[in-house]
Every structure is written in structure tokens, then in C-alpha cells.
VOBA-1610 file (N, C-alpha, C; in pm, whole numbers, padded with zeros to 5 digits, always signed):
BEGIN
Unk-00416-00948-02986Unk-00478-01009-02870Unk-00396-00978-02746Unk-00455-01001-02627Unk-00388-00974-02501Unk-00339-01105-02441Unk-00210-01108-02407Unk-00154-01230-02350Unk-00096-01199-02213Unk-00127-01282-02110Unk-00066-01260-01979Unk+00081-01295-01981Unk+00161-01221-01904Unk+00304-01249-01895Unk+00350-01213-01754Unk+00456-01280-01702Unk+00507-01247-01571Unk+00551-01101-01566Unk+00533-01037-01455Unk+00565-00896-01444Unk+00716-00877-01456Unk+00758-00799-01555Unk+00897-00762-01578Unk+00990-00882-01583Unk+00953-00981-01661Unk+01042-01095-01679Unk+01167-01050-01751Unk+01277-01120-01726Unk+01401-01085-01792Unk+01399-01121-01939Unk+01503-01083-02010Unk+01508-01105-02154Unk+01507-01254-02187Unk+01556-01336-02093Unk+01558-01480-02117Unk+01428-01547-02077Unk+01328-01465-02037Unk+01199-01520-02002Unk+01188-01561-01857Unk+01298-01555-01781Unk+01295-01593-01640Unk+01260-01472-01553Unk+01194-01500-01442Unk+01154-01392-01354Unk+01269-01356-01260Unk+01346-01254-01294Unk+01454-01208-01207Unk+01407-01085-01132Unk+01293-01097-01068Unk+01228-00985-01002Unk+01255-00992-00852Unk+01295-00880-00795Unk+01324-00873-00652Unk+01208-00805-00580Unk+01151-00874-00483Unk+01035-00823-00411Unk+01066-00800-00264Unk+00993-00707-00204Unk+01000-00683-00060Unk+00863-00709+00000Unk+00857-00794+00102Unk+00733-00821+00175Unk+00743-00755+00311Unk+00648-00665+00342Unk+00644-00597+00472Unk+00513-00635+00540Unk+00522-00724+00637Unk+00406-00776+00708Unk+00448-00812+00849Unk+00375-00763+00951Unk+00417-00784+01089Unk+00375-00920+01145Unk+00279-00986+01083Unk+00239-01118+01127Unk+00344-01219+01079Unk+00420-01282+01171Unk+00530-01370+01130Unk+00486-01485+01039Unk+00371-01546+01072Unk+00324-01660+00991Unk+00285-01616+00851Unk+00211-01506+00841Unk+00169-01458+00709Unk+00290-01411+00629Unk+00382-01344+00694Unk+00505-01299+00628Unk+00578-01419+00568Unk+00593-01525+00649Unk+00662-01644+00602Unk+00588-01711+00487Unk+00455-01720+00499Unk+00376-01784+00394Unk+00387-01708+00262Unk+00379-01575+00270Unk+00393-01494+00149Unk+00530-01513+00085Unk+00635-01506+00169Unk+00770-01519+00116Unk+00793-01656+00053Unk+00744-01760+00119Unk+00760-01896+00067Unk+00691-01912-00068Unk+00567-01864-00077Unk+00492-01875-00203Unk+00561-01799-00315Unk+00614-01681-00284Unk+00679-01600-00386Unk+00812-01661-00431Unk+00888-01711-00334Unk+01015-01777-00369Unk+00988-01901-00454Unk+00887-01979-00416Unk+00851-02098-00494Unk+00808-02061-00636Unk+00754-01939-00653Unk+00711-01893-00785Unk+00828-01835-00866Unk+00946-01828-00805Unk+01063-01784-00879Unk+01112-01645-00850Unk+01051-01577-00751Unk+01092-01441-00718Unk+01202-01442-00612Unk+01279-01335-00609Unk+01377-01311-00504Unk+01309-01222-00400Unk+01307-01264-00274Unk+01225-01197-00173Unk+01306-01156-00052Unk+01291-01029-00011Unk+01339-00981+00118Unk+01218-00956+00207Unk+01239-00959+00340Unk+01126-00945+00431Unk+01154-00839+00537Unk+01047-00772+00580Unk+01052-00679+00692Unk+00927-00701+00776Unk+00936-00667+00907Unk+00827-00698+00999Unk+00768-00574+01067Unk+00819-00456+01035Unk+00759-00333+01086Unk+00782-00222+00985Unk+00711-00109+01006Unk+00715-00002+00908Unk+00850+00065+00894Unk+00919+00083+01005Unk+01049+00152+00998Unk+01150+00071+00918Unk+01158-00060+00947Unk+01250-00146+00873Unk+01211-00153+00727Unk+01080-00167+00700Unk+01034-00173+00563Unk+01062-00045+00486Unk+01038+00069+00552Unk+01064+00197+00487Unk+01211+00209+00450Unk+01300+00172+00542Unk+01444+00181+00516Unk+01485+00094+00398Unk+01437-00030+00397Unk+01474-00120+00287Unk+01421-00067+00153Unk+01295-00022+00153Unk+01237+00029+00029Unk+01303+00157-00019Unk+01360+00231+00074Unk+01427+00357+00040Unk+01568+00334-00014Unk+01631+00224+00027Unk+01772+00205-00004Unk+01802+00091-00101Unk+01706+00002-00123Unk+01729-00113-00210Unk+01645-00104-00337Unk+01695-00157-00449Unk+01625-00145-00578Unk+01521-00254-00601Unk+01410-00250-00528Unk+01306-00352-00544Unk+01223-00326-00668Unk+01180-00434-00731Unk+01093-00424-00848Unk+00948-00405-00808Unk+00911-00452-00688Unk+00776-00434-00637Unk+00775-00463-00487Unk+00674-00410-00417Unk+00663-00427-00272Unk+00522-00473-00237Unk+00514-00570-00145Unk+00387-00609-00085Unk+00386-00550+00054Unk+00291-00459+00080Unk+00296-00375+00199Unk+00167-00385+00279Unk+00178-00429+00405Unk+00063-00431+00494Unk+00036-00288+00543Unk-00090-00253+00559Unk-00123-00119+00607Unk-00105-00108+00759Unk-00150-00210+00834Unk-00146-00203+00979Unk-00015-00252+01036Unk+00089-00169+01030Unk+00222-00207+01076Unk+00260-00136+01204Unk+00342-00198+01291Unk+00394-00127+01408Unk+00506-00030+01369Unk+00531+00065+01457Unk+00638+00166+01445Unk+00608+00271+01338Unk+00559+00231+01222Unk+00526+00323+01114Unk+00422+00255+01027Unk+00302+00313+01016Unk+00197+00243+00942Unk+00226+00242+00792Unk+00161+00149+00724Unk+00190+00128+00583Unk+00165+00247+00494Unk+00057+00322+00521Unk+00029+00439+00438Unk+00137+00545+00453Unk+00188+00562+00576Unk+00297+00659+00598Unk+00424+00615+00527Unk+00450+00484+00530Unk+00566+00431+00457Unk+00554+00461+00309Unk+00437+00433+00254Unk+00414+00453+00110Unk+00424+00600+00073Unk+00361+00686+00151Unk+00367+00830+00124Unk+00510+00881+00129Unk+00590+00832+00223Unk+00729+00874+00234Unk+00809+00831+00111Unk+00785+00710+00064Unk+00853+00664-00058Unk+00818+00752-00177Unk+00690+00779-00193Unk+00649+00857-00311Unk+00703+01000-00305Unk+00712+01056-00185Unk+00766+01193-00173Unk+00911+01200-00218Unk+00986+01092-00198Unk+01127+01091-00235Unk+01150+01032-00374Unk+01042+01008-00446Unk+01055+00964-00585Unk+01068+00814-00605Unk+01045+00735-00498Unk+01049+00590-00514Unk+00922+00545-00586Unk+00938+00490-00706Unk+00823+00465-00793Unk+00792+00317-00813Unk+00857+00226-00738Unk+00829+00084-00758Unk+00683+00054-00728Unk+00622-00038-00802Unk+00482-00074-00778Unk+00463-00129-00636Unk+00353-00091-00572Unk+00325-00134-00435Unk+00186-00196-00429Unk+00180-00319-00381Unk+00054-00388-00356Unk+00027-00381-00207Unk-00082-00318-00166Unk-00111-00307-00024Unk-00200-00421+00023Unk-00175-00465+00146Unk-00257-00566+00212Unk-00336-00495+00321Unk-00465-00515+00325Unk-00546-00449+00426Unk-00654-00541+00479Unk-00674-00536+00611Unk-00782-00611+00673Unk-00906-00524+00683Unk-00896-00401+00642Unk-01006-00307+00653Unk-01104-00331+00539Unk-01233-00324+00571Unk-01334-00355+00470Unk-01403-00232+00414Unk-01360-00112+00456Unk-01422+00009+00402Unk-01348+00053+00277Unk-01426+00088+00175Unk-01363+00134+00051Unk-01287+00264+00070Unk-01328+00344+00168Unk-01257+00470+00191Unk-01112+00444+00230Unk-01087+00336+00305Unk-00950+00302+00343Unk-00869+00257+00222Unk-00932+00184+00132Unk-00862+00138+00013Unk-00832+00255-00080Unk-00926+00349-00089Unk-00903+00467-00171Unk-00788+00549-00114Unk-00779+00558+00020Unk-00667+00627+00082Unk-00534+00564+00039Unk-00536+00432+00027Unk-00416+00364-00019Unk-00378+00404-00160Unk-00476+00408-00249Unk-00449+00451-00386Unk-00402+00597-00390Unk-00465+00681-00309Unk-00426+00821-00305Unk-00283+00838-00254Unk-00240+00747-00167Unk-00105+00753-00114Unk-00001+00705-00214Unk-00049+00640-00322Unk+00043+00594-00426Unk+00045+00446-00449Unk-00050+00370-00387Unk-00054+00226-00410Unk-00097+00196-00554Unk-00051+00083-00605Unk-00086+00042-00741Unk-00195-00064-00743Unk-00212-00136-00633Unk-00311-00242-00627Unk-00331-00277-00481Unk-00431-00360-00450Unk-00455-00400-00312Unk-00513-00542-00309Unk-00495-00607-00195Unk-00561-00734-00164Unk-00615-00721-00023Unk-00742-00755-00004Unk-00805-00747+00127Unk-00791-00879+00201Unk-00755-00870+00330Unk-00747-00990+00414Unk-00888-01031+00457Unk-00911-01162+00472Unk-00820-01274+00438Unk-00816-01296+00287Unk-00706-01351+00239Unk-00691-01374+00095Unk-00623-01508+00073Unk-00632-01557-00048Unk-00559-01677-00089Unk-00424-01634-00146Unk-00320-01709-00117Unk-00188-01674-00168Unk-00187-01668-00320Unk-00270-01750-00383Unk-00277-01748-00530Unk-00322-01613-00581Unk-00405-01544-00503Unk-00451-01412-00545Unk-00337-01312-00545Unk-00252-01319-00442Unk-00136-01229-00438Unk-00044-01255-00557Unk-00020-01383-00586Unk+00065-01417-00700Unk+00006-01365-00830Unk-00126-01374-00842Unk-00191-01324-00963Unk-00179-01173-00974Unk-00187-01104-00860Unk-00184-00958-00863Unk-00048-00903-00904Unk+00059-00977-00878Unk+00191-00926-00916Unk+00232-00972-01055Unk+00142-01042-01123Unk+00162-01070-01265Unk+00075-00973-01344Unk+00116-00942-01464Unk+00040-00849-01547Unk+00049-00889-01692Unk-00018-00814-01776Unk-00009-00838-01918Unk+00098-00750-01980Unk+00137-00785-02104Unk+00238-00707-02173Unk+00168-00610-02267Unk+00198-00483-02252Unk+00140-00378-02336Unk+00254-00304-02403Unk+00241-00279-02532Unk+00343-00203-02604Unk+00280-00083-02674Unk+00356+00024-02681Unk+00318+00143-02757Unk+00433+00174-02850Unk+00408+00167-02981Unk+00514+00187-03080Unk+00632+00092-03056Unk+00601-00028-03014Unk+00705-00128-02993Unk+00772-00122-02858Unk+00739-00022-02776Unk+00802-00007-02645Unk+00713-00066-02536Unk+00769-00151-02447Unk+00687-00212-02342Unk+00643-00111-02237Unk+00523-00130-02186Unk+00468-00045-02081Unk+00432-00134-01963Unk+00479-00099-01844Unk+00453-00177-01724Unk+00323-00130-01660Unk+00228-00221-01646Unk+00100-00190-01584Unk+00073-00282-01466Unk+00004-00231-01365Unk-00041-00317-01255Unk-00158-00401-01304Unk-00198-00499-01222Unk-00306-00588-01265Unk-00436-00513-01289Unk-00471-00417-01200Unk-00593-00340-01219Unk-00584-00252-01343Unk-00469-00189-01364Unk-00452-00104-01482Unk-00464-00188-01609Unk-00404-00305-01608Unk-00410-00392-01724Unk-00553-00437-01753Unk-00625-00476-01646Unk-00763-00521-01664Unk-00851-00409-01719Unk-00830-00287-01670Unk-00909-00173-01717Unk-00879-00145-01864Unk-00750-00139-01898Unk-00712-00112-02036Unk-00758-00223-02130Unk-00744-00347-02084Unk-00788-00461-02164Unk-00937-00452-02193Unk-01015-00415-02091Unk-01160-00404-02110Unk-01192-00295-02213Unk-01124-00182-02202Unk-01147-00074-02298Unk-01107-00117-02439Unk-00999-00193-02449Unk-00953-00240-02581Unk-01055-00334-02643Unk-01111-00423-02561Unk-01210-00517-02614Unk-01341-00446-02651Unk-01355-00322-02605Unk-01474-00243-02640Unk-01432-00115-02712Unk-01323-00126-02785Unk-01270-00011-02857Unk-01374+00045-02954Unk-01384+00175-02958Unk-01476+00240-03050Unk-01610+00274-02990Unk-01636+00230-02867Unk-01761+00269-02801Unk-01730+00326-02663Unk-01818+00410-02615Unk-01800+00472-02485Unk-01836+00371-02376Unk-01744+00352-02281Unk-01765+00261-02168Unk-01789+00347-02044Unk-01902+00326-01979Unk-01935+00408-01864Unk-01848+00374-01744Unk-01838+00469-01653Unk-01762+00447-01530Unk-01824+00332-01450Unk-01955+00326-01445Unk-02024+00219-01372Unk-01988+00083-01430Unk-01980+00073-01561Unk-01945-00053-01626Unk-01804-00096-01590Unk-01713+00001-01585Unk-01575-00030-01547Unk-01568-00074-01401Unk-01643-00007-01316Unk-01647-00044-01174Unk-01694-00188-01158Unk-01801-00223-01227Unk-01857-00359-01216Unk-01762-00464-01273Unk-01682-00425-01373Unk-01585-00519-01430Unk-01467-00542-01336Unk-01423-00438-01266Unk-01302-00446-01186Unk-01323-00489-01042Unk-01441-00457-00987Unk-01457-00470-00843Unk-01580-00549-00804Unk-01581-00584-00673Unk-01699-00648-00615Unk-01809-00547-00597Unk-01925-00593-00559Unk-02042-00506-00549Unk-02033-00404-00436Unk-01938-00423-00342Unk-01929-00329-00230Unk-01850-00204-00264Unk-01811-00190-00391Unk-01732-00074-00431Unk-01809+00056-00412Unk-01741+00155-00360Unk-01801+00286-00340Unk-01803+00359-00474Unk-01918+00368-00533Unk-01930+00425-00667Unk-01906+00576-00669Unk-01899+00637-00552Unk-01872+00780-00547Unk-01725+00812-00538Unk-01639+00709-00524Unk-01496+00735-00515Unk-01440+00767-00653Unk-01318+00819-00655Unk-01257+00857-00782Unk-01150+00759-00826Unk-01157+00633-00777Unk-01052+00537-00806Unk-01039+00508-00955Unk-01149+00497-01028Unk-01142+00473-01172Unk-01069+00587-01241Unk-01100+00711-01200Unk-01031+00826-01259Unk-00881+00821-01231Unk-00845+00775-01109Unk-00703+00763-01074Unk-00635+00662-01167Unk-00699+00546-01188Unk-00641+00444-01275Unk-00627+00494-01418Unk-00731+00560-01469Unk-00726+00611-01606Unk-00612+00712-01619Unk-00597+00799-01519Unk-00489+00897-01523Unk-00352+00832-01526Unk-00335+00726-01447Unk-00206+00656-01444Unk-00178+00586-01576Unk-00282+00524-01633Unk-00264+00455-01761Unk-00226+00554-01870Unk-00294+00668-01873Unk-00260+00771-01973Unk-00114+00813-01961Unk-00070+00833-01838Unk+00068+00877-01816Unk+00168+00771-01861Unk+00138+00645-01831Unk+00229+00537-01867Unk+00232+00513-02018Unk+00115+00524-02083Unk+00111+00503-02228Unk+00182+00616-02302Unk+00170+00737-02250Unk+00236+00851-02313Unk+00171+00896-02442Unk+00051+00844-02470Unk-00022+00884-02591Unk-00165+00914-02552Unk-00232+00992-02636Unk-00372+01027-02609Unk-00462+00917-02660Unk-00463+00804-02588Unk-00540+00689-02634Unk-00678+00682-02570Unk-00688+00724-02444Unk-00815+00715-02372Unk-00877+00853-02362Unk-00993+00867-02423Unk-01065+00995-02420Unk-01174+00992-02313Unk-01190+01104-02245Unk-01301+01119-02152Unk-01419+01181-02224Unk-01530+01112-02222Unk-01653+01165-02281Unk-01738+01215-02164Unk-01739+01345-02148Unk-01798+01406-02030Unk-01941+01357-02005Unk-01962+01310-01883Unk-02095+01265-01843Unk-02132+01125-01889Unk-02046+01064-01973Unk-02078+00933-02027Unk-01977+00824-01990Unk-01849+00855-01999Unk-01749+00754-01967Unk-01620+00773-02043Unk-01563+00662-02091Unk-01432+00666-02155Unk-01436+00594-02290Unk-01357+00645-02383Unk-01351+00590-02518Unk-01206+00567-02553Unk-01173+00443-02594Unk-01038+00411-02634Unk-01022+00426-02785Unk-00922+00502-02826Unk-00894+00517-02968Unk-00823+00392-03020Unk-00852+00350-03141Unk-00800+00225-03196Unk-00649+00211-03201Unk-00564+00317-03218Unk-00421+00294-03245Unk-00343+00219-03140Unk-00383+00218-03011Unk-00301+00154-02908Unk-00276+00008-02940Unk-00150-00035-02927Unk-00112-00174-02953Unk-00083-00242-02822Unk-00158-00346-02790Unk-00130-00423-02667Unk-00137-00570-02700Unk-00052-00649-02633Unk-00053-00793-02663Unk-00017-00871-02539
//
């Protein structure tokens, strides 16, 4: 069965996770940091893209919450710069933009997940938690969207799941069905699992092979 667990909890079960919040709105920045600290995370804050980029480049963060519309250096440029230099920490982007093309640009730049403004703080907390997945006894770190996609495929193991079905499971009805976001997620999951568990059935969808172990 699949059980939710805090993202990268320590061996003692406590969340010793260090997060970076990059948001130029002082009130929202404070609210995010307060909610995360109250949830047990260690939080650093930045208020513009240049400061955020520097901190993310030089400090060992476990995850970053990154606003797209930042002064001095926009969020997508910050994210692209990190990925070019090999910084692989998970990044949750915050965006006030309502077009799916903007969100897809975020994923293409290397984002792992997103939350659209306005949002409830509980949603952000939920997005930085994930499920525990193991392959041959080894833990695999997945973002919330990756976990939900893999979980859905596991619950329908042995049958082909169409791309449209996955879209409807993961997203609201305004999702751009012509985007390649599902393909991006599947590619990332395959890479993280390191096994040939998800098969592409051309023209039909995806099929999960039974051997994958997730809990």
C-alpha cells in the first residue's frame, strides 16, 4: 500500500529539512516562513531573485519555494541558472499567472511542482510532503505530482492508462491537454526509479509493470 510520509524525514522520524523561501511580497514571505517553521522545517528567506539565486547556489537546501515574478532576477531565470550548474534540489514555484503555458515553462526550466496564487498555506505544506517509494529496498524521492502520478499507475497496474486520464487525475479542468507536462513527469519518474517500470504504449498511454515496490 501507499503511505504518506514527510519529505526526506530524518532517520529518527523528525523533519530536519532546510527550506528556502524566495518571495518578494513581505507579508506572504513571512506567512510562508511562519507556517513552515511551525510545521517543523528550518527556513531561510530571500526577497529578490539575485539574493535567492545566491543562497540557492551556495547553501545546501533540501527544497526551495520560488516565486516567478521576482525583482532583479525573475524566478525562471533563477531556476534555469541553478539547473545549469547542477543544483538539483526540488523547487516548488509560486505563480500568479493563470495560463498553462507559463506553468509549463516552469516545468521546462526544471521546476518539480507549482502552486498558483492565491493559495492556502495548507496547500503549500501538502505539496512539500510526499509519499515514500522504494525500489529494491532503496528510497526514491518524488515530488507530490510525481508521487500522485506513480500512485495512480500503481493502483491501475496491469492496464493501460491514457494520458487524458492522468491529466484529469492530476489537474483541474483548465489544463492544456496539448502540453507535454505528463511526458515530462513520466520521464522524471523513470529516471528516479532507475528501472523500466513504466512502459509507453504508443497512441494509448502508459502501463506500469507489476515489480515496482512502493509504500
